[in-house]
N, C-alpha and C positions, 0 to 999 in steps of 0.2 A: 504494500499499500504506500502511496505517496500523499504527503500533506502540502498542498500548494507547490508541487514539483520538488519537494525535498524528502529525502528517505528517512525523515523523522518527524515527530509532531511539532511542527514549526509554530512560532509565535504568530506569524502572519495568518496562518490557517486558523489558529485559535481566536485571533481577533475577529476575523470574518465570520466564523461560526458563532461567536458570542454576540457581536454587535451588528452583523449583517452587512458590513462594508469595511473598507480599508480604514484603519485607526493607527494614528501615530502617537507615540508618547512624547509629551512635552516635559523636558527635564527642568525642574524648578528647584529653588533654594528656599527652604522654609525659614531661614535665619536662625537655625539652632546650632548647638555645638554637639559635644560627645563626652561621656564620662571619662573617656580615655584622653581628653584634652583639657578639661576644665578643672583638673586636679582631684576629682572624685576617685578615679582610678589611676590616672596618670596625666602627663601634660604634653606628651609627644605624639599621641595617637598610636595606632597600630604601626608596626615597623615598616610596612609597605605603603602607608597612606600618605598622599600628598597634601599640601596645604589646602587644596580644594575639597578635602574630605570625600574623595571618590565622586565628586560632582564637577569635575573640571570642565565639562561641556554644558553645565546647566545654565539657564538664564540667570543673570546676576540678581541677588536679593534687592528688593526695592521697596517703595512706599506701600505697594498694594500687590496682592497676588494677581489681580486682574491685569495690571500693567505687565507683570512678568509673563503672564500667559500670552498677551498680545505680542511681547518682544520674542518669545519662543516661536510663535506662529510665523512671524516675519522671517526668522532664520530658516524656516522650512519652506517659505513661499516659492523660492526659485526651484526647489526640488519638486514641489507638488504640481506647478504649472496648471493651476485652476482645477485640479481634480476635486471630486466630491468626496471629502474625507471628514472624519471626526477625530477627536483627540482624547487621550487619557492624560490627566494631570499626574506627573510622576515627580514626587518629592525625593530627590536623589542625593543631595549633599548632606554629609554628616548623618546624625541620628534623628530621624524625623518624628519621633514620639517623645523626645527628650525635652519636654516642656510642660508647663501646667496645662491641665485639661481645658481651661477656659481659652488659652491661646490656641490649642489644637482645634477646639470647636470653631472658633472664628476663622481660622486659616483654611481648614478643610472644607467647611461649609461654603466659603467664598469660592474655593477652587472648583467645587462641583456646580456652582450656580450657572455658569454659562451653558446654553443648550448644546453647544458643540462639544462640550466635555461630557463624555459618556461614562467615565469611570475614574477611579482614584487608585494610584499605586504608591505605597508608603515604604520607603527603605529605612530599616531601623535595626536595633540590636535586641536579642531576646531578654536582656536584663533591663530593658526600658519599656516594658509593657505591663504597667499596673492594671489591675482589674477594671478600674473605671475607664481607662483608655480603650481597652478591648471592648467594653460594653458600648462606648461611643462609635467605635469603628463598626461594631455589629449594627448599630442603629443606622449609620450611614449606608451600609450595605443593602439596607431595605429600600433606599432611594435610588442609588446607582451602585454598580459593582465596585467593590473595594478589595484590593489585593495588598497583601503584606509581604514585603521582601526581607528576609532575615539573612544577615551576614554571618554565616557559620565558618566557611573557608575550609575546615578540616574537622574530623571527629577525633584526631589523635591529640592527647593531652600535651605531649612534649612539644609538638608543633605549635599548639595554641599558646603555650607559655612563651615560646620563642618569638612569636609575632605580636605578643602582648594583647591577646584578644580580650582578656579581662574577665571572662566568665567561664564557668565550668559547663561540661556537656549536659549535665542534668538540667541546667538552666534552659538550654535550647529545647530539650525534650518537653519540659514543662510548658514553655511558651507556645510550642508548636501545637501541643495537645489543646491548650485553651483557645488558641485561634481556630483550630479545626472545629472544636465544640461550638464556637460562635458562628460557624458557617462561612468563614472567611477563606478566600483563596490564598495559599501560601506558596511563595517561591523562595528557594534557598540558593544562596550564593556560595559557590566553591571555587577555591583557587587551586589550579593545577601547576605544579612545578615549585612548590614552596621548599626552601632549603632543608635538606635532611629527609625529605619524604621520598620513599621509593615508589615505583610504579604501582606495586601491590598495595601500598598504603592509600594512594589516591583512589584506586579502584574500590578499596574497602569503604572509603567515605561515600562514594556514589552508591554502591550496593546497599549500605545502611539506609541512605536516604530513600532509595527506591522501595524499601520495605516499610516506610513510615507513612505512606499515603500522601506525600507532598504533591501539590498540583503542578509545580513547575521547578525548573532549575536553571541557574546561569553558571555555565562552565567558563571560568575566567582564567586565561593564561596569566601567570605571574609577570607583572611589568616591574622592572627595577627602574625607579624614577629619581631624578635629581631632587634634592631637597628633602629626601627621606632617610631615615636611619639605615633602611636596607640599601639604599644607594651609596651611603658612606661605606658600609660594610663591603659591598660588591667592589667599589673602587680600591679599597685598601687591601682587600683579600678576596679576589674573584672566586665565586663558587659556580658550579655547573648550572647552566640554564638549559631549558629544553630547546632542541633543534626543531625546525619546522616539520621534518619527517617524523620525529618522535611525538610531536604534539598532535599531528593528524591522526596517527594510529591510536594515540591515547584517547582522544575525544571520541572516535568511533567506538572504541571498547567501552568507554563510559556510557555512551548512549545505548549500546546494546544490552547493558546490565539493567536498564530502567524499564518499568512497565510502559507499554506503548502509549497510555493515556497521559503520561507526564509530559507537559509542554517544555520544549527546549527553548528558553528565552535568549540564550546567548551561547555561542561556541568559541568565541575568542575574546572579544572586548577590545577597547581602544585605549592606548596610553597616549597622552599629549606628546606629539612628535618633538616639541621643544624641551620636553622633560625626560624623554625616553633614553635610558642608558643601555638596557639589554632586556630581551633579545631584539636586536635591530630589525630582524625580518618581520617582526610583528607590526612595524610601522607601515607596512605595505598591505593595507586591508584587502585590496583587490587580489593580491597574490595569495593571501591566506584563504580567502573565501573560494577562490577559483581552485586552488590546490585541494581544499577540502572536498569540494564537489567531485573532483576527479578521483580522489582517493576512495570516496564512497562507492563510485562506479567500479573501480578496480577491485575493490573487496566484495562487491555485491552485498554491501552492508545496509540492512534496513532495521529500524528499531524493532526490538522484540524478537529478532532472529539470532540464533547462535552463529557466532563468527568462527 
């Protein structure tokens, strides 16, 4: 089976099935920080995280979310060329439930107000989801679809400590269960190529997630960026990073381990080219996606099939 021409359950297919048309995510900045940055858990963020808090491509934080949305739409306008599309408000930068409930109510309600905004996607941490916030997201989900994106990266405690994730695996399990019980769609972020992780460890992370009933996954290649502690570490003492060939096969193997209903939201990710230290091949998005399509064909790999 193919999902919009891709041999896996693609996000584009999922959007069209859910909303009945092409939908683009508008990357927004909610003006929040992170417990790994404000001194609660640390001040430097996760070891791989840039100053943009994983939202380097988000529309800049401004006086109103309505203006941010319009700015983000303008950025897409040349690409769209008057297509009939809708949008999902995607709060990407930093930790987007790390604020008082009153602030979140105002922010997310305003983001969902425009008719062309058909849903909300909130990137956050499992340790920043108090019960009242989950209840609010559950209520919003009755108006328009709400997705919650959790930054897990790995199930392995040693790696989690190295990257300064700041919470234990049980915290993730608890948050996932509460979100699922609230009827919210959950997408989990995984980083492939973290220092010290073997191929088997990465596949174990994906296998575990596939058994937890998640709705979607983002497979993110590790980007070593300037201005991060990981960048300093790599510059002073370079560690192995994945080659393009290694990454292609790894992604296909990851997808083959997941149930076919799991939506693949990302298979590589982008690092800002002016910040990218390694791997340099990842800066050529056309090369990565073209090579991935070719490798799927070569291996006859389709999601849910043994490879």
